[in-house]
C-alpha positions as CSV (number, residue, x, y, z in Angstrom):
1,M,3.8,-13.0,-6.3
2,K,0.8,-12.1,-8.4
3,Y,-1.4,-14.1,-5.9
4,L,0.1,-12.0,-3.0
5,L,-0.7,-8.7,-4.9
6,Q,-4.3,-9.9,-5.5
7,I,-4.7,-10.6,-1.8
8,L,-3.2,-7.2,-0.9
9,V,-5.5,-5.4,-3.3
10,S,-8.5,-7.3,-2.1
11,V,-7.8,-6.4,1.5
12,V,-7.3,-2.7,0.5
13,L,-10.6,-2.7,-1.4
14,L,-12.6,-4.3,1.4
15,L,-11.2,-1.9,3.9
16,S,-11.8,1.1,1.7
17,I,-15.4,0.1,1.2
18,A,-15.9,-0.6,4.9
19,F,-14.7,2.9,6.0
20,S,-15.7,6.4,5.0
21,S,-13.7,8.6,2.7
22,H,-11.9,10.0,5.8
23,A,-10.2,6.7,6.5
24,A,-6.8,5.4,5.6
25,V,-5.4,2.0,4.8
26,I,-1.7,1.7,5.7
27,L,0.4,-0.8,3.7
28,Q,3.7,-1.9,5.3
29,Y,6.6,-3.5,3.5
30,H,9.4,-5.0,5.7
31,H,12.0,-4.6,3.0
32,V,12.1,-3.3,-0.5
33,S,15.4,-4.9,-1.7
34,D,16.9,-7.5,-3.9
35,S,19.5,-8.4,-1.2
36,T,17.3,-9.1,1.9
37,P,15.5,-12.4,2.7
38,A,12.8,-13.2,0.2
39,S,10.4,-14.2,3.0
40,T,10.3,-10.6,4.2
41,S,11.2,-8.7,1.1
42,I,9.8,-7.4,-2.2
43,S,12.1,-6.4,-5.0
44,P,12.2,-2.7,-6.1
45,K,10.6,-3.8,-9.4
46,Q,7.7,-5.6,-7.6
47,F,7.2,-2.6,-5.4
48,E,7.0,-0.4,-8.4
49,V,4.3,-2.7,-9.9
50,H,2.3,-2.5,-6.7
51,L,2.4,1.3,-6.7
52,Q,1.5,1.4,-10.3
53,Y,-1.5,-0.8,-9.7
54,L,-2.6,1.5,-6.9
55,K,-2.2,4.5,-9.2
56,D,-4.0,2.9,-12.1
57,N,-6.9,2.0,-9.9
58,N,-7.2,5.6,-8.4
59,F,-5.8,4.9,-5.0
60,K,-4.2,8.0,-3.4
61,V,-0.8,7.1,-2.0
62,V,0.6,9.5,0.6
63,A,3.5,9.5,3.0
64,L,2.6,8.6,6.6
65,S,3.8,12.0,7.7
66,E,1.2,13.6,5.3
67,L,-1.5,11.5,6.7
68,I,-0.6,12.4,10.3
69,E,-0.5,16.1,9.4
70,G,-3.9,15.8,7.8
71,I,-5.4,14.2,10.9
72,K,-4.0,16.9,13.1
73,N,-5.5,19.6,10.9
74,Q,-9.1,18.2,11.0
């Protein structure tokens, strides 16, 4: 799982460098659950670790609805 997180973060970093500060990277998780198939799921604890990593590295996490509203108001 650590390898997957490293890939995820690398992609986010590359995309954030490639775009201006007015761009967004959208992360999608199929399931955040301990009771769904492991191939398409992440546990709530692992998800918490991912979000903490983003916070610790100064990524701004917003809801999709907030992003859409921000685009509409530009």
